[in-house]
C-alpha positions in Angstrom: 108.8 116.4 -79.4 105.0 116.2 -79.2 105.1 116.2 -75.4 107.6 119.1 -75.2 105.5 121.2 -77.6 102.5 120.6 -75.4 104.3 121.6 -72.3 105.7 124.7 -74.0 102.2 125.7 -75.1 100.9 125.2 -71.6 103.7 127.4 -70.2 102.9 130.2 -72.6 99.3 130.1 -71.7 100.2 130.1 -68.0 102.5 133.1 -68.2 99.9 135.0 -70.2 97.3 134.4 -67.5 99.6 135.1 -64.6 99.6 138.8 -65.6 95.8 138.7 -65.0 96.3 137.9 -61.3 94.3 140.3 -59.1 94.2 141.0 -55.4 91.0 140.3 -53.4 88.9 143.3 -52.3 89.7 144.6 -48.9 87.0 144.7 -46.2 86.0 148.1 -44.8 87.4 148.4 -41.3 86.3 151.4 -39.2 88.9 152.2 -36.6 87.6 153.0 -33.1 88.7 156.4 -31.9 90.9 156.0 -28.8 91.4 158.7 -26.2 94.8 159.3 -24.7 93.7 158.6 -21.2 90.7 157.1 -19.3 88.0 159.5 -18.3 88.2 158.4 -14.7 91.3 157.5 -12.9 92.5 155.8 -9.7 95.6 156.1 -7.7 98.5 155.5 -10.1 101.7 153.5 -9.6 105.0 153.6 -11.4 104.8 149.9 -12.3 101.9 148.2 -14.0 100.5 144.9 -12.6 102.2 141.9 -14.1 100.6 139.6 -16.6 99.9 137.3 -13.6 97.6 140.0 -12.1 96.1 137.8 -9.5 99.4 137.7 -7.6 98.8 141.4 -6.8 96.5 140.2 -4.0 99.3 138.4 -2.2 96.9 135.6 -1.5 98.7 132.2 -1.3 95.4 130.3 -1.5 94.4 132.1 -4.7 97.8 131.5 -6.2 97.5 127.8 -5.4 94.0 127.7 -6.9 95.0 129.3 -10.1 98.0 126.9 -10.5 95.8 124.0 -9.9 93.1 125.2 -12.3 95.5 125.9 -15.1 96.9 122.4 -14.8 93.7 120.4 -14.3 90.7 122.4 -15.6 88.8 120.6 -18.4 88.1 123.9 -20.2 91.9 124.7 -20.3 92.6 121.1 -21.3 90.1 121.3 -24.2 91.6 124.7 -25.3 95.1 123.2 -25.3 93.8 120.3 -27.4 92.2 122.7 -29.9 95.6 124.4 -30.3 97.2 121.0 -31.1 94.5 120.3 -33.6 95.1 123.7 -35.4 98.9 123.0 -35.4 98.5 119.6 -37.1 95.9 121.0 -39.6 98.4 123.7 -40.5 101.1 121.1 -41.1 98.7 119.1 -43.3 97.8 122.2 -45.4 101.4 123.4 -45.7 102.3 120.0 -47.0 100.2 120.6 -50.1 102.8 123.1 -51.3 105.4 120.3 -51.6 105.9 117.7 -54.3 103.5 114.8 -53.8 104.9 111.4 -54.3 103.2 108.0 -54.2 104.6 104.5 -54.6 102.2 102.1 -56.4 102.2 98.5 -57.3 99.3 96.7 -59.0 98.4 93.4 -60.5 95.4 92.6 -62.7 93.9 89.6 -64.6 92.0 90.8 -67.6 89.9 89.1 -70.3 88.7 91.0 -73.3 85.4 90.5 -75.0 85.4 88.6 -78.4 82.0 90.1 -79.3 83.4 93.5 -80.4 85.3 94.8 -83.4 88.6 93.0 -83.4 87.6 91.1 -80.3 88.3 87.8 -81.9 92.0 88.7 -82.1 92.3 90.2 -78.6 90.2 87.7 -76.6 91.6 85.5 -73.9 92.9 86.1 -70.5 95.9 88.4 -69.9 97.9 89.2 -66.8 99.3 92.6 -66.2 101.8 93.7 -63.5 103.0 97.2 -62.7 105.0 99.2 -60.1 106.5 102.7 -59.9 106.4 106.2 -58.5 103.9 108.9 -59.3 104.8 112.6 -58.7 102.5 115.6 -58.8 103.0 119.3 -58.1 100.7 122.3 -58.2 102.3 125.5 -59.4 100.8 128.1 -57.0 100.9 130.9 -59.5 97.7 132.5 -58.2 98.3 132.0 -54.5 95.6 129.4 -53.8 97.9 127.2 -51.7 99.5 130.2 -50.1 96.1 131.5 -49.1 95.2 128.1 -47.6 98.4 128.3 -45.4 97.5 131.9 -44.4 94.1 130.7 -43.3 95.6 127.9 -41.3 98.0 130.3 -39.7 95.2 132.6 -38.6 93.1 129.6 -37.4 96.0 128.5 -35.2 96.3 132.1 -33.9 92.6 132.1 -33.1 92.9 128.8 -31.2 95.8 130.3 -29.2 93.7 133.3 -28.3 90.8 131.1 -27.4 93.0 129.3 -25.0 94.0 132.6 -23.4 90.3 133.7 -23.3 89.5 130.5 -21.4 92.3 131.0 -19.0 91.5 134.7 -18.3 87.8 133.8 -17.7 88.7 131.0 -15.4 91.2 133.0 -13.4 88.8 135.9 -13.0 86.1 133.6 -11.8 88.5 132.0 -9.3 89.5 135.5 -8.0 85.8 136.5 -7.6 84.9 133.4 -5.7 88.0 133.7 -3.6 86.9 137.3 -2.8 83.4 136.0 -1.9 85.0 133.4 0.4 87.3 135.9 2.1 84.4 138.3 2.6 82.1 135.6 4.0 84.8 134.4 6.4 85.4 138.0 7.6 81.7 138.7 8.2 81.5 135.4 10.1 84.3 136.4 12.4 82.6 139.7 13.1 79.3 138.0 13.7 80.8 135.5 16.1 82.3 138.5 18.1 78.9 140.1 18.0 77.2 137.0 19.3 79.7 136.8 22.2 79.1 140.4 23.1 75.3 140.0 23.0 75.5 137.0 25.2 77.5 138.9 27.7 74.9 141.7 27.6 72.1 139.1 28.1 73.9 137.5 31.1 74.3 141.0 32.7 70.6 141.8 32.0 69.5 138.6 33.6 71.6 139.4 36.7 70.0 142.8 36.8 66.6 141.2 36.5 67.4 138.9 39.4 68.4 141.9 41.5 65.2 143.8 40.6 67.0 146.4 38.5 65.6 145.3 35.1 62.4 144.0 33.6 61.5 140.8 31.7 60.9 142.9 28.6 64.5 144.1 28.5 65.7 140.5 28.9 63.3 139.4 26.1 64.6 142.1 23.8 68.2 141.0 24.3 67.2 137.3 23.9 65.6 138.3 20.6 68.8 140.1 19.5 70.9 137.0 20.3 68.5 134.7 18.4 68.5 137.1 15.4 72.4 137.1 15.4 72.5 133.3 15.6 70.1 133.1 12.7 72.6 134.8 10.5 75.4 132.3 11.3 74.0 129.4 9.0 73.7 131.9 6.1 77.3 132.9 6.4 78.5 129.4 6.9 76.5 128.4 3.8 78.2 131.1 1.8 81.6 129.9 3.0 80.8 126.2 2.1 79.2 127.1 -1.3 82.2 129.3 -2.2 84.6 126.5 -1.4 82.6 124.0 -3.6 82.5 126.5 -6.5 86.3 127.0 -6.2 86.8 123.2 -6.1 84.7 122.9 -9.3 86.7 125.7 -11.0 90.1 124.3 -10.0 89.1 120.7 -10.7 90.2 119.5 -7.3 88.6 118.0 -4.2 86.9 120.4 -1.9 89.0 119.1 1.0 92.0 120.6 -0.7 90.3 123.9 -1.0 89.4 123.8 2.7 93.1 123.2 3.5 94.2 126.2 1.4 91.5 128.5 2.8 91.3 127.3 6.4 93.4 130.3 7.7 91.1 133.3 8.0 93.6 135.8 9.4 96.0 135.6 6.5 93.8 136.6 3.6 96.1 138.8 1.5 95.8 142.4 0.6 93.7 144.6 -1.7 95.9 146.3 -4.3 95.7 150.1 -4.0 98.1 151.6 -6.5 97.2 150.5 -10.0 98.9 151.7 -13.1 96.2 151.5 -15.8 98.1 152.7 -18.8 96.0 154.1 -21.7 93.0 152.8 -23.7 95.4 151.7 -26.5 97.5 149.7 -23.9 94.4 147.7 -23.0 93.9 146.6 -26.6 97.2 144.8 -26.6 96.4 142.7 -23.6 92.6 142.1 -23.5 92.2 138.5 -24.6 88.7 139.2 -26.1 90.0 142.1 -28.2 93.0 140.0 -29.4 90.6 137.2 -30.3 88.3 139.5 -32.3 91.3 140.9 -34.1 92.6 137.5 -35.0 89.1 136.5 -36.2 89.1 139.5 -38.5 92.5 138.5 -39.9 91.2 134.9 -40.4 88.2 136.1 -42.3 90.4 138.4 -44.4 92.7 135.4 -45.2 89.6 133.4 -46.2 88.7 136.3 -48.5 92.1 135.9 -50.2 91.4 132.1 -50.6 87.9 132.8 -52.0 89.5 135.1 -54.6 92.2 132.5 -55.4 89.5 129.9 -56.1 88.3 132.0 -59.0 91.7 131.7 -60.7 93.1 128.8 -62.9 95.1 125.9 -61.6 98.3 124.6 -63.1 99.5 121.1 -62.1 102.5 119.1 -63.2 102.6 115.3 -63.0 105.1 112.6 -63.7 105.3 108.9 -63.3 108.2 106.4 -63.5 107.7 102.7 -63.3 107.5 99.3 -65.0 104.7 97.4 -66.6 104.6 93.9 -68.1 102.5 90.8 -68.5 105.2 88.6 -67.1 106.1 89.1 -63.5 109.6 87.8 -64.0 110.4 90.6 -66.4 109.1 93.4 -64.2 112.5 94.8 -63.6 113.8 94.5 -67.1 114.8 97.7 -68.9 112.3 96.9 -71.7 109.4 97.0 -69.1 110.2 100.6 -68.0 107.5 103.3 -68.5 107.5 107.0 -67.8 105.1 109.9 -68.4 105.4 113.6 -68.0 102.7 116.2 -68.4 100.7 118.9 -67.0 97.1 120.1 -66.6 95.5 123.5 -66.7 92.1 124.1 -65.3 90.4 127.5 -65.5 86.8 128.3 -64.4 84.6 129.2 -67.4 80.9 128.9 -66.7 79.8 128.3 -63.1 76.8 130.4 -62.7 78.8 133.1 -60.9 79.2 130.6 -58.0 82.8 131.4 -57.3 82.2 135.2 -57.5 79.2 134.9 -55.1 81.3 132.9 -52.7 84.0 135.6 -52.8 81.4 138.4 -52.2 79.9 136.4 -49.4 83.3 136.1 -47.7 83.9 139.8 -48.2 80.6 140.4 -46.2 81.8 138.0 -43.5 85.1 139.8 -43.2 83.3 143.1 -42.9 81.0 141.6 -40.2 84.2 140.4 -38.4 85.5 144.0 -38.6 82.4 145.3 -36.9 82.6 142.6 -34.3 86.2 143.6 -33.5 85.1 147.3 -33.3 82.2 146.4 -31.0 84.6 144.4 -28.8 87.0 147.3 -28.5 84.3 149.7 -27.5 82.9 147.2 -25.0 86.4 146.8 -23.5 86.9 150.5 -23.1 83.4 150.8 -21.6 84.0 147.9 -19.1 87.3 149.5 -18.0 85.7 152.9 -17.5 82.8 151.3 -15.5 85.3 149.2 -13.5 87.3 152.4 -12.6 84.2 154.3 -11.5 82.9 151.4 -9.4 86.3 150.9 -7.8 86.7 154.6 -7.0 83.2 154.8 -5.4 83.8 151.7 -3.4 87.1 153.1 -2.1 85.3 156.2 -1.1 82.7 154.1 0.8 85.5 152.2 2.5 87.2 155.4 3.6 83.9 156.7 5.0 83.4 153.5 6.9 87.0 153.6 8.2 86.4 157.2 9.5 83.2 156.0 11.1 85.0 153.2 12.8 87.6 155.6 14.1 84.9 157.7 15.6 83.1 154.7 17.0 86.4 153.5 18.6 86.7 156.9 20.3 83.1 156.6 21.5 83.9 153.2 23.0 87.0 154.7 24.9 84.8 157.5 26.2 82.1 155.1 27.3 84.7 153.0 29.2 86.1 156.1 30.9 82.7 157.2 32.0 81.8 153.8 33.2 85.0 153.5 35.3 84.3 156.9 36.8 80.7 155.8 37.8 79.0 158.2 35.4 77.3 155.5 33.4 76.6 151.8 33.8 78.2 149.0 31.8 75.3 149.0 29.3 76.7 152.1 27.7 80.0 150.3 27.1 78.2 147.3 25.6 76.1 149.6 23.4 79.3 151.3 22.1 80.9 147.9 21.4 77.8 146.7 19.5 77.9 149.8 17.4 81.5 149.2 16.6 80.8 145.6 15.6 78.0 146.9 13.3 80.6 149.1 11.5 83.0 146.2 11.3 80.3 144.1 9.6 79.8 146.8 7.0 83.5 147.1 6.5 83.7 143.3 5.9 81.0 143.5 3.3 82.6 146.6 1.6 86.0 144.8 1.5 84.4 141.9 -0.3 82.9 144.2 -2.9 86.2 146.1 -3.1 88.0 142.9 -3.9 85.6 142.0 -6.6 85.8 145.5 -8.1 89.6 145.3 -8.1 89.4 141.9 -9.9 87.1 143.4 -12.5 89.4 146.3 -13.2 92.6 144.2 -13.3 90.9 141.9 -15.9 89.5 144.9 -17.8 92.9 146.4 -18.4 94.2 142.9 -19.4 96.9 142.7 -16.8 100.3 143.9 -17.9 100.4 146.7 -20.5 103.4 147.8 -22.5 104.7 151.1 -21.3 105.8 153.7 -23.9 109.6 154.3 -24.2 109.5 157.4 -22.1 107.6 155.7 -19.4 109.9 152.6 -19.5 113.0 154.9 -19.0 111.4 156.7 -16.1 
């Protein structure tokens, strides 16, 4: 009856203190004000880019590089391992909510001192054997264990978002390097055509010099132009080789494999034109950095709940069932059985406000995480607006160059007609061809920048966004 009375008293005290359970203070979160649409816009499309936004470029080499990188990149592998760590840590923490059971067995050889009160009667050597099961369970009345599980859940969610951040960053870098490689290859092709044309002009000028229709100065000028064009070849070749090596490093594969994927220069994919951008709120659901900042805020808030729970009492129940004897042969006898049942109640009393200070510090950390999330949201919107502006302006430049090329092509046709009618010599045709190649070089550079601007925008909007119900039906 003495044990039962103690347990009843413990229960009464517990129920009395449960009513004092309080919620932790909430961090102050200032919501960023989102507009209904982007300030700038580009040509829209009825369908948004898929989550695999890099496939919009229709570039088989880029698709192969991304697949290889996601399978072999060390950064992705480390991110996956961190997710597994968080999963197992969550399992371990959740296990604390269950009944804990331990099997024990012990043996001891003891000798009491005779030089103490009553020692003369209890001296000698004794043997003691024991075995049994110990049970313990913490009654989570104030939510301490539940708060630990919530923290573990949010830590797991953070690790998942970190894996996505790593993948997004890797894919974006692959797409940019692939654009650089495509551009360098295109410029190299134009330069090779330009060198061929300059050499034809030089041969013709040398023939004119031999016939007395030109001067050595004109020949020297053309020779200098040929040499200047040839001097640009190693630079472009170096850009191609460097881009391939960077791609190999990002994809964690041999550069020879990258060379096989990117050897064909006339099948380089397309530049997406129609892009459905959605709204600023759509970007928040898919930007990996925004999702990570939001998850970190939730984790810090869960830690705040745990810090509050640490200021509350703890109630534990324990039990043990076993046997104990000084004769190993009688260990399983009924007379050797032992049992115990009890509980413990531990409540903070005087701790120098240590627990309260830890809770208040965690509240400040949660509010700092809220500001970090807000800053990430604002940066995401700003990056998207900048990406839209840059892409729009680059498209305008591309259109202007395409118009210039159309005009230059017409000038070349007119020059050929005039040369065939004997009105001008062949040098007019060569000059028109060289002017056209100059425009082609600018077009190749602009297409490279346009590719990179498109990559930046697709990453800025986070790939696929969720359309509203009205948009989905239309």
